[in-house]
Each structure stands twice: as structure tokens, then as C-alpha cells.
C-alpha positions as CSV (number, residue, x, y, z in Angstrom):
1,M,112.4,102.3,109.2
2,L,114.5,101.7,106.1
3,I,112.4,98.6,105.2
4,A,109.1,100.4,105.8
5,R,110.3,103.2,103.4
6,S,111.4,100.7,100.8
7,I,108.0,98.8,101.0
8,A,106.1,102.1,100.7
9,L,108.1,103.1,97.7
10,F,107.4,99.7,96.1
11,V,103.7,100.1,96.7
12,V,103.7,103.7,95.2
13,A,105.7,102.5,92.2
14,A,103.3,99.6,91.7
15,L,100.2,101.9,91.9
16,L,101.8,104.2,89.3
17,E,103.0,101.5,86.9
18,I,100.0,99.2,87.1
19,G,97.6,102.1,87.1
20,G,99.4,103.8,84.2
21,A,99.3,100.6,82.2
22,W,95.6,100.1,83.1
23,L,94.8,103.7,82.0
24,V,96.5,103.1,78.6
25,W,94.6,99.9,78.3
26,Q,91.4,101.6,79.0
27,G,92.1,104.4,76.6
28,L,93.0,102.0,73.7
29,R,91.1,98.8,74.3
30,E,88.0,100.2,75.9
31,H,88.0,103.3,73.7
32,R,88.0,105.8,76.5
33,G,90.3,108.2,74.5
34,W,93.5,110.1,74.6
35,V,93.0,111.7,78.0
36,W,93.1,108.3,79.6
37,I,96.2,107.3,77.5
38,G,97.9,110.6,78.4
39,A,97.2,110.1,82.1
40,G,98.6,106.6,81.8
41,V,101.8,107.8,80.1
42,V,102.3,110.4,82.9
43,A,101.8,107.7,85.6
44,L,104.3,105.4,83.9
45,G,106.8,108.2,83.8
46,L,106.3,108.9,87.5
47,Y,106.8,105.2,88.2
48,G,110.2,105.5,86.7
49,F,111.0,108.4,89.0
50,V,109.7,106.7,92.2
51,A,111.7,103.6,91.5
52,T,114.9,105.6,91.8
53,L,114.1,106.7,95.4
54,Q,114.7,103.2,96.8
55,P,117.4,103.3,99.5
56,D,119.4,100.4,97.9
57,A,121.7,101.6,95.1
58,N,121.7,98.5,93.0
59,F,119.4,98.9,90.0
60,G,119.3,95.2,89.2
61,R,118.3,94.3,92.7
62,I,115.6,97.0,92.9
63,L,114.1,96.0,89.5
64,A,114.2,92.3,90.2
65,A,112.5,92.7,93.6
66,Y,110.0,95.1,92.1
67,G,109.0,92.4,89.7
68,G,107.5,90.4,92.6
69,I,105.6,93.5,93.8
70,F,104.3,94.0,90.2
71,V,103.0,90.4,90.0
72,A,101.1,90.6,93.3
73,G,100.0,94.1,92.7
74,S,98.6,93.3,89.3
75,L,96.4,90.6,90.7
76,V,95.1,92.9,93.4
77,W,94.5,95.7,90.8
78,G,92.6,93.3,88.6
79,M,90.4,92.3,91.6
80,V,89.6,95.8,92.6
81,A,89.4,97.5,89.1
82,D,88.0,94.7,87.0
83,G,86.4,92.2,89.2
84,F,89.0,89.5,88.5
85,R,89.0,86.6,90.9
86,P,92.4,84.9,91.2
87,D,92.5,81.1,91.6
88,R,94.8,79.3,94.0
89,Y,97.6,79.1,91.5
90,D,97.5,82.9,91.0
91,V,97.6,83.4,94.8
92,T,100.4,80.8,95.3
93,G,102.5,82.3,92.5
94,A,102.1,85.8,94.0
95,L,103.1,84.6,97.4
96,I,106.2,83.0,95.9
97,C,107.0,86.2,94.2
98,L,106.6,88.2,97.4
99,A,108.9,85.7,99.2
100,G,111.4,86.4,96.5
101,V,111.1,90.2,97.1
102,A,111.8,89.6,100.8
103,M,114.8,87.5,100.0
104,I,116.3,89.8,97.4
105,M,115.7,93.1,99.2
106,Y,115.7,92.4,102.9
107,A,117.9,89.3,103.6
108,P,121.0,90.1,105.7
109,R,124.1,90.2,103.5
110,S,127.6,89.5,104.3
111,G,129.1,90.0,100.8
112,A,128.9,88.9,97.2
113,L,128.6,85.3,96.0
């Protein structure tokens, strides 16, 4: 159950961070205005809050693992929101990142190096 909660928090964090960045991008680059930018800033702030809810207490581990979620999630967001089509290198890289997430977050640990 702890792993499922952790994965759910990573997904919510990714939606907030990637979505927030996308909203700011839309507001500035696509000239959609300050409301979009403001919504993006709020979403980015909520991302920071959600990241603290992870069950693991190690900030470095959480942020390092989240990086892999961010990479894969960004490609998915681009596909859904902007019609981006990843190539095999994008997909392979994202899968490598997700394998890193699994290793960093969910591998059994017996202690420090």
C-alpha cells in the first residue's frame, strides 16, 4: 500500500508541476495572458506541497526519483496536450528513467553504501 501511495503522489506531483509549467508557457509563449500564468504559478506551488507528502523522509531520494517521473510525464503531457509524437529514443530514455525511479525508491535496502 505504501508503494501505491508513493506512486499516486508522484503522479499528482507530475500533473501539478508539468501542468503548471505548461500553463505558464501558454500564458507567455502563446499569449494567453496572466490568468494562465497565475494558474500555472499556483499549480507549481501545489506541486511543492505534494512532494512533501511522500512517505520516504529523504528529500534527495524523493527529488531524484521524481526526476524520472517528470521525464516520462513530460513526454506523455506533450503527446496529450500538444500532439507531440515521441520517437524510440524518447521512449527508451523515459523507460530508463522509470527503471531508475523503481531502483531509487522501491529497492529493498539493508543500509548505507
